[in-house]
C-alpha positions as CSV (number, residue, x, y, z in Angstrom):
1,M,-19.1,120.1,218.6
2,A,-18.7,123.6,217.2
3,C,-14.8,123.3,217.4
4,K,-14.7,119.9,215.7
5,N,-12.9,119.8,212.2
6,E,-14.9,117.7,209.8
7,T,-12.9,116.0,207.0
8,G,-14.9,115.9,203.7
9,Q,-14.7,112.9,201.5
10,L,-14.7,113.0,197.7
11,V,-17.8,111.0,196.5
12,E,-17.7,111.4,192.7
13,I,-16.2,113.5,189.9
14,H,-18.0,114.6,186.8
15,G,-16.1,115.4,183.6
16,K,-17.0,116.6,180.1
17,Q,-14.9,116.1,177.0
18,L,-14.3,119.3,175.0
19,P,-13.2,118.4,171.4
20,I,-10.6,120.6,169.8
21,D,-11.4,120.6,166.1
22,A,-12.2,122.7,163.1
23,K,-15.4,124.0,164.7
24,L,-13.4,126.1,167.1
25,T,-12.8,129.7,165.8
26,A,-10.2,132.2,166.9
27,T,-11.1,135.1,169.1
28,D,-10.4,138.3,167.1
29,S,-9.3,140.3,170.1
30,I,-6.7,137.7,171.2
31,E,-5.5,137.1,167.6
32,N,-5.0,140.9,167.1
33,F,-3.0,141.1,170.4
34,V,-0.8,138.1,169.5
35,A,-0.2,138.9,165.8
36,P,2.6,141.4,166.2
37,F,4.6,139.1,168.5
38,R,4.0,136.1,166.3
39,N,5.0,138.0,163.2
40,R,8.3,139.2,164.8
41,I,9.2,135.7,166.0
42,D,8.6,134.3,162.6
43,E,10.7,137.0,161.0
44,V,13.6,136.3,163.3
45,L,13.3,132.5,163.1
46,D,12.9,132.4,159.3
47,S,15.7,134.7,158.3
48,T,18.4,133.0,156.3
49,L,21.7,132.5,158.1
50,A,23.5,130.0,155.9
51,Y,22.9,127.5,153.0
52,A,23.1,123.7,152.8
53,P,23.9,122.4,149.3
54,K,22.8,118.9,150.4
55,S,20.7,117.5,153.2
56,L,22.5,116.7,156.4
57,L,21.1,113.4,157.7
58,L,20.9,111.2,160.8
59,D,21.1,107.9,159.1
60,D,23.7,108.2,156.3
61,G,26.5,106.3,158.1
62,A,27.0,103.2,160.1
63,H,28.8,104.8,163.1
64,S,28.6,108.5,162.4
65,T,26.3,110.7,160.4
66,S,26.7,114.0,158.5
67,M,24.2,115.7,160.9
68,G,25.9,114.3,164.0
69,N,29.3,115.2,162.7
70,L,28.2,118.8,162.0
71,M,26.8,119.1,165.5
72,A,29.9,117.8,167.2
73,D,32.2,120.0,165.0
74,I,30.0,123.1,165.8
75,V,30.4,122.4,169.6
76,F,34.1,122.0,169.2
77,S,34.7,125.2,167.1
78,E,32.4,127.4,169.2
79,T,33.5,126.0,172.7
80,A,37.3,125.7,172.3
81,P,38.0,129.5,172.3
82,I,35.7,130.1,175.3
83,F,37.3,127.3,177.3
84,K,40.8,128.5,176.4
85,S,40.1,132.1,177.4
86,R,38.6,131.1,180.8
87,T,41.0,128.3,181.8
88,G,44.1,128.6,179.6
89,K,43.5,124.9,178.7
90,D,42.9,123.3,175.3
91,L,39.8,121.4,174.5
92,D,40.6,117.8,173.5
93,F,37.4,116.4,172.0
94,V,33.6,116.5,171.9
95,V,31.1,113.8,172.7
96,L,27.3,114.2,172.3
97,N,24.4,111.7,172.4
98,E,22.6,110.6,169.3
99,G,19.2,111.4,170.9
100,G,20.2,115.0,171.5
101,V,20.2,115.7,167.8
102,R,16.5,116.0,167.1
103,S,16.2,116.8,163.4
104,V,18.0,116.8,160.0
105,I,18.8,119.9,158.0
106,S,17.3,119.8,154.5
107,S,19.1,121.2,151.5
108,G,18.5,124.9,150.9
109,N,18.4,128.0,153.1
110,V,19.2,127.4,156.7
111,T,17.5,129.5,159.4
112,A,17.4,129.9,163.2
113,R,14.2,127.8,163.1
114,N,16.4,124.9,162.0
115,A,18.6,125.4,165.1
116,Y,15.5,125.1,167.3
117,E,14.4,122.0,165.4
118,V,17.8,120.4,165.8
119,M,18.1,121.4,169.5
120,P,14.7,122.1,171.1
121,F,16.1,121.6,174.6
122,E,17.6,124.2,176.9
123,N,20.9,122.3,177.1
124,Y,24.1,124.1,177.9
125,I,27.6,123.2,176.8
126,V,30.0,122.1,179.6
127,V,33.6,120.9,179.6
128,V,34.4,117.9,181.7
129,E,37.9,116.9,182.8
130,L,38.4,113.2,182.8
131,S,41.3,111.0,184.0
132,G,42.9,108.8,181.4
133,S,41.1,105.7,182.8
134,A,37.7,107.5,182.8
135,T,38.4,108.6,179.2
136,R,39.0,105.0,178.3
137,Q,35.7,104.0,179.9
138,L,33.9,106.7,177.9
139,I,35.6,105.7,174.6
140,D,34.8,102.0,175.2
141,F,31.2,102.9,175.9
142,I,30.9,104.8,172.6
143,A,32.7,102.1,170.7
144,K,30.3,99.3,172.0
145,S,27.1,101.4,171.7
146,S,24.7,100.5,169.0
147,R,23.8,104.2,168.7
148,R,25.8,106.7,166.7
149,H,26.9,109.2,169.3
150,P,28.5,112.3,167.6
151,I,32.2,112.9,168.3
152,S,34.7,115.5,167.2
153,G,38.5,115.9,167.7
154,M,38.9,112.1,168.1
155,Q,39.2,109.1,165.8
156,I,38.0,105.6,167.0
157,V,38.9,102.4,165.2
158,I,37.3,99.2,166.3
159,D,37.4,95.6,165.1
160,K,34.5,93.5,163.8
161,N,33.6,92.6,167.4
162,R,33.6,96.3,168.5
163,S,36.8,96.0,170.5
164,L,39.1,99.0,170.4
165,E,41.9,98.8,167.8
166,S,43.2,102.4,168.2
167,V,42.1,105.8,169.4
168,N,43.6,109.2,168.3
169,I,42.8,112.4,170.0
170,Q,43.8,115.6,168.3
171,G,45.9,113.5,165.9
172,K,47.9,111.8,168.8
173,P,47.5,108.3,170.2
174,F,45.4,108.1,173.3
175,D,47.5,108.4,176.5
176,E,45.9,106.9,179.5
177,S,48.5,108.6,181.8
178,R,47.0,112.1,181.3
179,S,43.6,113.7,181.7
180,Y,41.4,115.0,178.9
181,Y,39.0,117.9,178.5
182,V,35.7,116.9,176.8
183,A,33.0,119.3,175.7
184,T,29.4,117.9,176.0
185,S,25.9,118.9,177.1
186,D,24.9,119.4,180.7
187,Y,22.2,116.8,180.1
188,L,24.9,114.0,179.8
189,V,26.8,115.3,182.7
190,Q,23.7,115.4,185.0
191,G,22.6,111.9,183.7
192,G,26.1,110.6,184.0
193,P,26.4,106.9,184.8
194,S,22.6,106.4,184.5
195,I,22.9,106.8,180.7
196,G,26.4,105.5,180.3
197,F,28.4,108.7,180.1
198,F,30.9,110.3,182.5
199,K,31.1,107.9,185.4
200,E,34.0,109.8,187.0
201,M,34.8,113.4,186.6
202,I,37.7,115.5,187.9
203,S,36.1,118.8,187.2
204,V,33.3,120.5,185.3
205,T,33.6,123.9,183.6
206,D,30.3,125.7,182.8
207,T,30.5,127.8,179.6
208,D,27.1,129.4,180.1
209,Y,26.5,128.8,176.4
210,L,23.3,127.2,175.2
211,L,24.0,124.5,172.6
212,R,21.3,126.0,170.4
213,N,23.0,129.4,170.5
214,A,26.3,127.8,169.5
215,I,24.5,126.4,166.5
216,I,23.0,129.8,165.5
217,D,26.3,131.5,166.0
218,Y,28.0,129.0,163.8
219,F,25.3,129.4,161.1
220,K,25.9,133.2,161.1
221,K,29.7,132.7,160.6
222,V,29.6,130.4,157.6
223,D,28.1,130.8,154.2
224,T,27.7,127.1,153.4
225,L,27.2,124.1,155.7
226,Q,29.5,121.3,154.8
227,A,29.5,118.0,156.6
228,V,30.0,114.4,155.5
229,V,30.3,110.9,157.0
230,D,34.1,110.7,157.4
231,D,36.7,108.4,159.0
232,R,36.4,109.7,162.6
233,F,34.8,106.3,163.5
234,I,35.9,103.2,161.6
235,Q,35.0,99.5,162.0
236,L,37.4,97.1,160.4
237,D,36.1,94.0,158.6
């Protein structure tokens, strides 16, 4: 009997609700310890990097938006030279997902904190090589989607039924006989077919570049943020 292993059984659990409200007070010793770190973080995040003369929004266009266009253009401008230096190849276009742009940028001073609000996730930029047929599948998915997925480097024209009328990539008609290099987020690559993007990939090139850092780097380079709803996505009547 002394060597027998007894298995205990849970009989009941007691719990107590602890309200978090105005009655709670800060502990001075913890506040004093945290304060220098908090102040330094606030100083970095709230320093002005650029200026937005008008608000950049997520709902100011039927198929594209000023905020989405800015995000896609930032990814293109910041990724293209990295991809070129590492592979000798030219980036063709950018595709992001609407849900990956999490905030607007209001008119006025633009800070690093804005970049964290727009992109709170630890998503990296990757470049996907797609065959011509896979590129057509991707474009068709974007064209038929009810969501405004940001694009850059490409123009899509659809008819009133959302069927493709024409596609231009880097100012040239889409050519299904060649492959294309597309910059996007690792989230879309990892999700792939389950969320509608990138069902077939020839290769994936990691840039080791956080999307948020690309946004901050772009803010530092420009004085004024300019983005509008343009003709990169057109639906004919």
